[in-house]
N, C-alpha and C positions, 0 to 999 in steps of 0.2 A: 370396601367402603365402610367405614365406622357407622354405628346406627345413629350417632349424632350428627353425622354429615347429611344434609338434605340436597337432594338433586331437584332442580327446576329447569323448565323450559323458559327461554326469553319470551316476554309479552309481546312479541311481533315476529314477522317474518324475518328472523335475524340473518339468516343466510343471505338474503338479497340486501338487507339494509347495512350489515357490515360490510359485504363486498363493495357498495356504494360508497361508504365511508373511506374505505382503504384506497379505492381506485379511482373514485370521481370527485368527492367533495373537497379534496385537499390537493392542491397543485404541487406542494413541495412536502417530501416525507418528513424533514425535520420539524414540521408543524407539531408533531405529536408533543414536543417538550413544551413549546408555548401553551398548549391547551392544558396539559396536566399542572404546570406551574400556574396557570391561571385559575385552575379548580382549587388548588391549595391556598392561592392568595384569597380566594373568595371564603373558603372555610374559616380562615384565620379572621377576615373582616366579620363574618357572621358571628363567631364566638366574641370578637370585641364588642360588637353591637348589643349581643345578649348580656354582656356583663355590665351594661349601664344600668340594667333593672335586677340583675341577680349576680351578686358578688361571687357566687359560687363558680361561676363561668370566667373568671378573671384569668387572663392570658399570663404565661410566665413572661418574666421580664425580657428574656432572650428570645422571644417567639421569632421562628424564622421558617423557611422552607429549606430542607436539607437533601441534596443530591449526592447519592453515593454509587458510583460505578463499580462493579466487581468484575474483573476481566476473567479471573479464574472460574467463578460460578456462571459467568455470562449473564449477569443480572445487573438491572438498572433499578435503584430504590429511590423513591421520593417519599420524604416524610413531612408532616405538617402537624402543628400543635393546634389545629383548627376545632372547628365545632364537633366534628366527628359524625358518625352514622350509626343508628340503632340497626338490629337486623332487619326489621320491616323497611327502614329507609334503604338500606343496602339493596333490597329486592325491588323496591319501587324505583330508585334512582338509577341503579345499574342494571337492573334485570328487566327494564322496560326501555326500549330504545325510544329516544326523543322525548323522555320525562327528565326534567331538570329541576333538581332541588334548588338551585339558585333561582330559577324562574318563579318556582312556587314561593320561595321565601320572599322574593322581590315583590310579588303581588300582594303578599300579607302585609307589605309595608306601604301599601297605597295611601293609607290615611296619615301616614307619618309626616313630619315637617322635612322640608328638603334637607335642611342642615343636619338632620338626625339620620338621614339614610346612608348607609354604607355603599361605596361603589362596587357594585357586583359586576363581574365581567361576563361570565358566561350566561348565556340565554337560552340556547337551542337544545341542550342536553344531548348533543352527539359528540362533543369535543372528547370526552373520555374514551370513546370508542377508537379514536386515531391511534391509541396505543397498538393496536391490532396490526398497523402498518409496519411496526418494527418487532413486535413480540409475537410469539406463538402461543404464549400463556400469561395472563395476567392475574395478579392475587392482590387483593384489596383488604388489609386488616384495619378495622376501624373501632374506635370506642367513642361514644357519645359523651360529650361533656356533661357531667352532672350524673353519669350512669357508671356502674362497676363492671357492666358486661362489654366484651369485645368479640366481634365476630370476622370471619374471614370469607370474602367473596372471591371465587376463582372461576376462570373460564378460558377455554382455548379459541372461543369466538366461533364455534361450530354449531351453535343453537342451542347449548345447554350451559348451565352454570351451577356451581355448588355453593352452599351456605354451611359454615362450620364454626362451633365455638372456638375462640381464640383468647390469648392474653396480650394485654398492652398496658404497660405500668401508668401510662398517663393518656388523657383523651387526645384524640387525634387520629390521623389516617397515616398508614404505610401502603404505598403501591409499589409491588415488586414486578417488573417486566423481565420476563425470561426471553432474551433477545434471539432474533432470527440469525441464521448464520451469515445472511448478507447485510445484517444492520450492526456488525461489531464496531463500526466506526464511532457509533453512539455511545460507546464505552470509554472513549479517548476523552480525557479531561480537557484537552485543549480545543477539541471539537465541540464538546458540551458548553464550554465557556463562550466560544464564538456564537453559537445558537443564543444563548442566554442574553448576550449583549445586543444581539441583532433584533430578538424578538420580545424580550422582556426586561430591559435594562431600567425601566423607569416605574415598575410596579412599586408600590409602597412598602411591601412586605420584604424584609431581607431574604436573600436567597444565597445559600452557601453551596460549595462545591468540594467534594473530597478529591483531592489530587495529591498522588504520592504519598498518601497516609495523612496529609495535612488538610484541615478544613479552611478554604480560602473564599473570599467573597466572589459570588458569581454575578452579581448585578450591582449597580451603584444605588438604586432604589430612590433617586430623587428626580421627580418630573419638574425640571426647571420651568417650563411653560405654564405649570399650575401655580407657581408661586407669584405673588404680587411683584410688580416691576420694581417696587421700592426695596425689595429684599434680594435682588439679583445685583451682583456686581458687574462692572464691565469686563473683568477678567473672566468672569464666570461665562457671560454671553461669548466670548471670544472662544473660550475653550470648547463649549458646546457647538459653536459653528464649526469650529475645526474638526469636531468628531462627526457631525452629520454631513458635512460637505467635503471631508477628506481633503481638506485644503491647510495652507499654512499661513495665509494672509489674515488680516482683519477684516470684518464686515464693514462694507460701505454704508449700510442701513440696517437697522435691528427693529422689527415691528413685533412687538408682544403686547397682545390684547385678548380680553375675554368677551365674546359675544353672548349677550342674555336677551331674553325674550322667548319668542316663539321657537327660536333656533339657538342652542346653546353649544358653544365650542370654546376651547382654548387654543391659541395660536402662537408660534414663536417662529418668525420667519426672518431671513437674512438675505440682503443683496450683497454679493460678493465684492471685495474691494479691487479684485484684479481678475481678469480673464482666466479660466482655469487652464491646465495643461492640455487636457483632452478638448478637442474642438467641439463646442457646444452647438455649431452649425450642423454637426453630423447626428446629434442625439435630439430628436424631435419631440420628446415627451418630458413633462415635468416629473420631477423625482421627489417633490414635496411627500414627506411621510404622514400617512394616515394612522392615528392611534384611536383606538377606542377603550375608554376608561384606562388610559396609560399603556395599554398593551399595543405593540405594533401590530399592524395588519399588513400593510404594503405601502411600497413607494411607488406603485403604478395605477393609483386612483385618478390620476389626472386632475388633481386639485387646482392647478392653474393652467391657462392655456399655453400652448407651445411657444408663443412669443414672449413668455414671462419664465421659460423653463430655466434660466439662470438662477431664479429664486430657490433658496434652500431652506429646510426647516420642517417643522411638525406642526400638524393640526390634530388636536384630540377632542372627540366629541363623546357626549353622554348619549346622543339621540340615535345611535346606530348599535345594533347587536354585535357582539364579537363574532363576526360572521366566518363561516367556513370556506368562502369562495370569493375570490377578487371578482369573478364574473358576476356574482350577485349583488356586489356593491355597485357596479356600474349601472344597473337598472333602479336603484334606491333614489327615490325622489329628495330624500333628506341630503344626499351626497350632491344632487344638483344645486340645490339651495346653498350649501356650504360653498361649492366652487364659485357661485356668484358673489357671495359676500366676501369670500377671501380675495378674488380678483379685483372687486372694487376697493378694497382696503390698499392692497398694492398699488393700484393706479393712483389712489389719492395721494399715497406717501410719495410716489414719484413726482406728482404734480408739485407737491409742497417742496421737495427738496431741489426740483429744478430751478427755484428762484435764486439758489446760491450758484451763480454761473461756474465758478471756478471749481467747486466740489463736483457738480453735474457734469463738467467736462471729463471727469475722471471716469464716472459711469458710463457716459455715452461713448467714449472710445472703446471701452470694454465690450459694451452690451448693445450699442445703438443699432448696428446690422440686424440683431435678433428682434429688437423691439419693432423694427420697421415691417417685419413679416406679418405683423397683426393688420396692417393697412390693406393687405391682399386678402387676408383670410378671415377677418373678424370684423363684420360689419356693424356689429353691436358696440364696439369700442373704437371704431375708426376714428370719431372726433377726438376722442380723449388721447389717443396715441399721436394724433396730429399735433397737438399741443406740446407734446414731449419730443418732438423731432428737432434735430440740430444738424446744420449743414455748414459747409465751407462756403465762402463766398468770393465773387471776382472782385469785389471792392473793399471788403472789410476783412481784418485779420480776426482770428478766434472763430467761435461757433456761433451760427446764426439761426434764430428760430422763424418759422413762417410768420408769426406776428411782427418780429423785427423787420422782416423784408417788406411786408405790405405796409407798415408804418414809412418806410423810406421811398415807396413807389413814386415815380415822377408824375405829375398831374396828368398827362395824357396817356399814362401807361395802364393798359387794361389786363395784362397777364402776368403772372409769376413765371420767369424764366428759368429754366433749368438745363444743365448740360451733363450728361451722363457718359462715364468712361471708366477706365481701369484705374487711373492714377491722377490724382488732384493736381500734383505739379504739372503734369502734361496737359490737363484740361485748362489750367491757367494760360498755357502757351499756345493754345488751340486757335487754329484759324477762325473757327466758328465763333469765337468771342469777340473777335476784333471790332466789329461794327458796333457791338453793344457797349464795349469799353469806350469806344471813341465818343460815344453819346452819353457816357455816364450812367448807363443802365445796368443795374446789378443783375448777376447771373448766379444762381446757386449751382455748386459743383458737387455732383454725386458720384461716389466711386465704389460703392459697395454692390455686390451681385444682384441683390434684391431691388435696387434702384431702377434696374430695367423694367421691373414688373409693376411695382405697387402704383405708379401714376396712372395705370390703366383703370384701376378701381378707385382711388382717391385722386381725382382729376380737377379739383377745385378747392380753393380754401378762402373762407370769407368773402365769397361771392367772386372770386378772382379765378379764371382758368389757369391750370398748371400746365406749361406748354414747353416742351423740348425744343431747343434752338436749333437742333438739327433736321427738324421735321416742318416740312412746308417752308413758305417764304414769309417771314415777318416784315411788315412794312414799317421801316424805321424813318421814312421820309417826314414824320411828325415830330421827330427830334433832331434838333441841330447838333452836328458834331462838336465836341468840345475842343478839337485840335483840328488845324488845317488838313483838309483832303489831298492837297498836292495838286498837280497838274489837272487840266479838264480831261474828262473820259476821253478814251479812244472811240472811234466810230466802228462799231461792230456789225454794221449792216451786211458786210460781205463775210464776215467771219463766222457768225452764228449758224448760217444754213449749212455751211461746209463743215463745221464741227459736227452738226447733228447728223448728217449724212455718214460721215466718217465713223461716228460712235453709235450708230442706230442700234447695234447689238450690245452695247455696254451701259447706255444711260438712257433715261426717259426724256430728258429734255436738256438744252444748254441755253443758259441765260446770263445776262449781267446780273451782279450783286451788289446790293447796298451795304453788306456787312463786312465786306473785305476791305483791309486798310494796308497792311504790309504783305500779306500773301497773295500769289496770283490766282490760285483757284481753291475750291472747296467742293466736297460732295455733300449734298443734304438728302433727306429722305423724303418721299412723296407726302402730300398733306395728309393723307390717310393711310393707315397701316403702322407698322412698328417702326420706331425711330432707328437711328444708326446703330446705337449700341445694342437694342434689341436683336437687330439682323446679324450683328457679330456674334452674339451669343448662339443664334440660330445656326450660323455657319460652323462654328465650334462643335455645337451638338451634333450637327450633320456629319462633320468629319469624324467625330468620335464614333458614330454609328456607322461609319462606312458608306454615308449617303453623298459625300463629294461637297464641295465648298459652295455650290450654288444654291444650297438650301436657303440660306438666308435671304438672297435676292429673290428666290422664288417665292417666298412667303411675303416679302415686304414690297416687291415690285422695283424695277431698276431704280437707281438713284439719279438725282438731278446734278449736272455739273454747273457749278456757278463760277463765273469769271470775274476778275478785278479789272475793270476797263482802264484804270489808272497805273497799273503795274507796268513796267518796262516789258516784260516778257510778252505780256498780252498785246500790248502796243505793237511790238515787233511782229508778231504772228498776224495781227489784224492788218498790218501793212503788207505783208505778203499775200493774205488773201485777196486785199483790194487790188494787188498787182497780178492777180490771176494764177499765183504760185499754188503748187499743191501742198496742203498743210496736213495731210493724212498722218504723217509720222508723229508731227507736232501734236495733233490730236491725241494720239496714244500715248504720248508722253505726258501730256496735261493730265489725262485721268489717272495714270500711275502716280504722278506727283501728289494728286489729291489723295489717293489712297495712302501713301507713304506718311504725309503729314497728319492723316487722320489716325496713325496708329496701327494701319493694316500693311501687308506686304503688297507689292505691286503684283498684278494678275499674272505676269510671266517676268519673273526677275531676270532671267537671262536676256530676253529681248529688250527689257527696260535699260539694262546695263549697257547693251550694245547701242541703242539709241542715244543714251547720254554721252557715251564715250564718242560717238559720232558728231554729237552737236559740239562737244568741247573741242575736237579736232578742227572743226569748221570755224571755231571762233566765235 
């Protein structure tokens, strides 16, 4: 060891702290490059700020951060023309864990005007030590701007470091990482470029990368979200949207704003113009990117609720530190306030754009099912979401809002009627709807999977209960049919008790129906419990879990069989019952017919086919 080289111990329990940095604080190894680039960018900003009052600190015209991988030497070098460090500052900033020169400098600017303060990224003073995740030795050669002396700090991260005189022709800092054997991937140019584009693409200091002997741009260096809206073209918005969303379409809506006051952040968000190829129903988390002072932190900060997870973009704040852990971000109160503000802005934008029915229909067809999830899981925004809902209708073409429906309700109508199933076209032809259509009563047709669930949480709108027409027995006697109902109803006095006895294991009741016009029978759910669509989902879930097809019926109760007393088939069976004939087989056939026209298979397809064949043979 030369006499000019000084050996020092770190100013903390370095063994434990470095182990913590390497193995606990960072969830991704590649983070080291973000941290080192952030430090270099800070150093350049600090020199630029100092040059405002001291021309001797002026930056070179081509100031940039330069990254040079050397596979042969197995080193990675980062160079910057920043403010640099003296010997004492190297010892203080790098020789003491959790002491940050950036933080000390930021504190010294407490009295400076906001517009005069540089945007400094690092705050905790541990980011530099992430280098030891990939390097078994780190050397830092630095020359302070305004000084002629340069010094080299070096350490293997084992509890000691050395300081030695060095030479550097210009002010700034070189960091040389001697890479570990299992970290050689970070000497590949394309790997480094991918990391830079992911984590540091929008810092203001240019970053270049040496690849195959040539120096190429490593980052774009333009934080589009920090520019005034008037300075951003539609083409730039579209290009950026496609970059962050990995999409090929144009955004349906672009939200670009700056929040100021107690909470400050910039945001640039996009609502896609089309549904992505990957099913967003399967991805339950928002992927809006969180940046701190232009530096990417994570896309798992949950900046929007899951029912807005189709929104893409960036939120960039000055009110958070460049944290070392996504887990720490989750507990930060500032982030919770940003979430509320961003959610409110997106909801407000959707409300505004919903006034254009044609344009909003494009959005709704792509993302309506996801938005509906908020009715089930987000009590705070339930009313706002309800105003954004659109439905198909039994009486009107196009999309219908709840407000539209309420405005068209009949004078004596007390409820908002819905019918839930798997297919809108099938719902329009459903026997369930016949009586309502005959009386001119509108029914909303719901065909998304979530439609079976949300009415349980949002069960009324504008004081009107939302009621499934398959559940219970709605009294339609107050409404006169708009078409003739045909012949007088048959007398079912003898038929009903016989059917109840024959079907006592299959239905909870058999009764005459007011809502059948063309069909002979239908099944309805009991007044309390899940409606028919929920029971179907429960049966499917039960079959998928090996629990048998009876799961839905078991949880919802046996259905009710409703008969149309004006239908020729019911008339014929009623006559047979009055004559004392056995109607047991006819009863089984009626139940299976009701299942089939409801979109379900008969209980026993083979037996059903035999009964139908026998009936046809008998004429």
